[in-house]
MIDOSE-1310 file (N, C-alpha, C; in nm, 2 decimals, decimal comma, always signed):
residues 86
xxxx	+3,31/-2,41/-2,10/+3,38/-2,29/-2,08/+3,30/-2,17/-2,14; +3,24/-2,20/-2,26/+3,17/-2,09/-2,33/+3,04/-2,06/-2,25; +2,98/-2,16/-2,19/+2,85/-2,14/-2,11/+2,88/-2,06/-1,99; +2,99/-2,07/-1,93/+3,03/-1,99/-1,81/+3,04/-1,84/-1,85
xxxx	+3,11/-1,82/-1,96/+3,13/-1,68/-2,01/+2,99/-1,62/-2,04; +2,90/-1,70/-2,10/+2,77/-1,64/-2,14/+2,69/-1,61/-2,01; +2,69/-1,70/-1,91/+2,62/-1,67/-1,79/+2,68/-1,55/-1,71; +2,81/-1,54/-1,72/+2,88/-1,42/-1,65/+2,84/-1,29/-1,72
xxxx	+2,82/-1,30/-1,85/+2,78/-1,18/-1,92/+2,64/-1,14/-1,88; +2,55/-1,24/-1,86/+2,41/-1,21/-1,82/+2,41/-1,15/-1,68; +2,49/-1,21/-1,59/+2,50/-1,16/-1,45/+2,55/-1,02/-1,45; +2,66/-0,99/-1,53/+2,72/-0,86/-1,53/+2,62/-0,76/-1,58
xxxx	+2,55/-0,80/-1,69/+2,45/-0,71/-1,74/+2,33/-0,68/-1,65; +2,29/-0,78/-1,58/+2,18/-0,77/-1,48/+2,22/-0,68/-1,36; +2,34/-0,70/-1,31/+2,39/-0,62/-1,20/+2,41/-0,47/-1,25; +2,45/-0,45/-1,37/+2,47/-0,31/-1,42/+2,33/-0,24/-1,43
xxxx	+2,23/-0,31/-1,48/+2,10/-0,25/-1,49/+2,04/-0,22/-1,35; +2,06/-0,32/-1,26/+2,01/-0,29/-1,12/+2,08/-0,17/-1,06; +2,21/-0,16/-1,08/+2,28/-0,05/-1,02/+2,23/+0,09/-1,08; +2,21/+0,09/-1,21/+2,16/+0,21/-1,28/+2,02/+0,25/-1,23
xxxx	+1,94/+0,15/-1,21/+1,80/+0,18/-1,16/+1,81/+0,22/-1,01; +1,89/+0,16/-0,93/+1,90/+0,19/-0,79/+1,96/+0,33/-0,77; +2,07/+0,36/-0,84/+2,14/+0,49/-0,82/+2,06/+0,61/-0,88; +1,96/+0,59/-0,96/+1,88/+0,70/-1,01/+1,79/+0,74/-0,90
xxxx	+1,81/+0,86/-0,84/+1,74/+0,91/-0,72/+1,61/+0,98/-0,75; +1,55/+0,97/-0,87/+1,43/+1,05/-0,89/+1,31/+0,98/-0,84; +1,31/+0,85/-0,82/+1,19/+0,77/-0,78/+1,13/+0,81/-0,65; +1,20/+0,81/-0,54/+1,15/+0,84/-0,41/+1,12/+0,99/-0,38
xxxx	+1,19/+1,07/-0,45/+1,18/+1,22/-0,42/+1,09/+1,29/-0,51; +1,03/+1,22/-0,60/+0,94/+1,29/-0,70/+0,81/+1,34/-0,64; +0,75/+1,44/-0,70/+0,62/+1,49/-0,65/+0,52/+1,39/-0,69; +0,41/+1,39/-0,61/+0,30/+1,29/-0,64/+0,24/+1,32/-0,78
xxxx	+0,21/+1,22/-0,86/+0,16/+1,24/-0,99/+0,01/+1,26/-1,00; -0,06/+1,21/-0,90/-0,20/+1,23/-0,90/-0,24/+1,29/-0,76; -0,35/+1,37/-0,75/-0,39/+1,43/-0,63/-0,46/+1,33/-0,53; -0,53/+1,23/-0,59/-0,60/+1,13/-0,50/-0,62/+1,00/-0,58
xxxx	-0,66/+0,90/-0,51/-0,69/+0,77/-0,57/-0,84/+0,74/-0,55; -0,90/+0,68/-0,65/-1,03/+0,62/-0,64/-1,01/+0,47/-0,65; -1,03/+0,40/-0,54/-1,00/+0,26/-0,54/-1,13/+0,18/-0,51; -1,16/+0,09/-0,61/-1,28/+0,01/-0,60/-1,23/-0,13/-0,56
xxxx	-1,30/-0,20/-0,47/-1,26/-0,33/-0,44/-1,35/-0,40/-0,34; -1,30/-0,50/-0,28/-1,39/-0,58/-0,18/-1,35/-0,54/-0,04; -1,37/-0,63/+0,05/-1,35/-0,60/+0,19/-1,20/-0,58/+0,23; -1,11/-0,61/+0,14/-0,97/-0,58/+0,17/-0,94/-0,44/+0,16
xxxx	-1,01/-0,36/+0,08/-0,99/-0,22/+0,07/-1,10/-0,13/+0,12; -1,22/-0,19/+0,13/-1,34/-0,12/+0,18/-1,39/-0,18/+0,31; -1,36/-0,11/+0,42/-1,40/-0,17/+0,55/-1,53/-0,12/+0,60; -1,60/-0,04/+0,52/-1,74/+0,00/+0,56/-1,74/+0,12/+0,66
xxxx	-1,85/+0,19/+0,65/-1,88/+0,30/+0,75/-2,03/+0,33/+0,73; -2,10/+0,30/+0,84/-2,25/+0,33/+0,83/-2,29/+0,43/+0,93; -2,21/+0,53/+0,97/-2,24/+0,63/+1,06/-2,35/+0,72/+1,01; -2,37/+0,73/+0,88/-2,47/+0,81/+0,82/-2,61/+0,74/+0,81
xxxx	-2,61/+0,62/+0,84/-2,74/+0,54/+0,82/-2,80/+0,52/+0,96; -2,94/+0,50/+0,96/-3,01/+0,47/+1,08/-3,01/+0,32/+1,09; -2,92/+0,27/+1,17/-2,90/+0,12/+1,19/-2,85/+0,09/+1,33; -2,88/-0,03/+1,37/-2,84/-0,08/+1,50/-2,69/-0,13/+1,49
xxxx	-2,65/-0,17/+1,37/-2,52/-0,23/+1,35/-2,42/-0,11/+1,33; -2,36/-0,07/+1,44/-2,26/+0,04/+1,44/-2,13/-0,01/+1,48; -2,03/+0,06/+1,45/-1,89/+0,02/+1,49/-1,81/+0,14/+1,54; -1,88/+0,24/+1,60/-1,81/+0,35/+1,66/-1,80/+0,34/+1,81
xxxx	-1,76/+0,22/+1,86/-1,74/+0,19/+2,00/-1,62/+0,08/+2,00; -1,56/+0,07/+2,12/-1,46/-0,03/+2,13/-1,52/-0,17/+2,12; -1,44/-0,27/+2,06/-1,30/-0,27/+2,03/-1,27/-0,22/+1,89; -1,37/-0,17/+1,81/-1,33/-0,12/+1,68/-1,24/+0,00/+1,69
xxxx	-1,14/+0,01/+1,61/-1,06/+0,13/+1,60/-0,95/+0,14/+1,72; -0,92/+0,03/+1,78/-0,83/+0,03/+1,89/-0,69/+0,07/+1,84; -0,66/+0,05/+1,72/-0,53/+0,08/+1,66/-0,52/+0,22/+1,61; -0,63/+0,30/+1,61/-0,62/+0,44/+1,57/-0,60/+0,53/+1,69
xxxx	-0,53/+0,63/+1,67/-0,50/+0,73/+1,78/-0,62/+0,79/+1,84; -0,72/+0,82/+1,75/-0,84/+0,89/+1,80/-0,95/+0,80/+1,85; -0,92/+0,67/+1,84/-1,02/+0,57/+1,89/-1,11/+0,52/+1,78; -1,23/+0,47/+1,81/-1,32/+0,42/+1,71/-1,36/+0,53/+1,61
xxxx	-1,37/+0,48/+1,48/-1,39/+0,58/+1,37/-1,52/+0,54/+1,30; -1,59/+0,44/+1,34/-1,71/+0,40/+1,27/-1,68/+0,30/+1,15; -1,56/+0,26/+1,14/-1,52/+0,16/+1,04/-1,52/+0,02/+1,10; -1,56/-0,07/+1,02/-1,56/-0,21/+1,06/-1,43/-0,27/+1,04
xxxx	-1,33/-0,22/+1,11/-1,19/-0,26/+1,10/-1,12/-0,23/+1,23; -1,02/-0,32/+1,26/-0,94/-0,30/+1,38/-0,82/-0,20/+1,35; -0,79/-0,19/+1,23/-0,67/-0,10/+1,19/-0,68/-0,05/+1,05; -0,57/-0,01/+1,00/-0,56/+0,04/+0,87/-0,56/-0,07/+0,76
xxxx	-0,62/-0,04/+0,65/-0,61/-0,13/+0,54/-0,50/-0,09/+0,44; -0,48/-0,17/+0,34/-0,37/-0,14/+0,25/-0,39/+0,00/+0,18; -0,51/+0,03/+0,16/-0,54/+0,16/+0,09/-0,50/+0,28/+0,18; -0,52/+0,26/+0,31/-0,48/+0,37/+0,41/-0,33/+0,39/+0,41
xx	-0,25/+0,28/+0,38/-0,11/+0,29/+0,38/-0,06/+0,36/+0,25; -0,13/+0,33/+0,14/-0,09/+0,40/+0,02/-0,10/+0,54/+0,03
């Protein structure tokens, strides 16, 4: 019996904290805290762009960039990466 009361207290406390955090409306409507991001990483965030180099390996033609509205962009990617979404 005492174990049930203890677990109910935890559940009630957890629900209360979640409600307080959820009902606080400052998170989504706040101004950006930084003007830009510098993200260093591997191929998951850096899809490359060699348009400024004298090279035969280019990606500014189809099928590269078929998911972009303007077409091929010179990036070795079919679409946006996680960094583009951020």
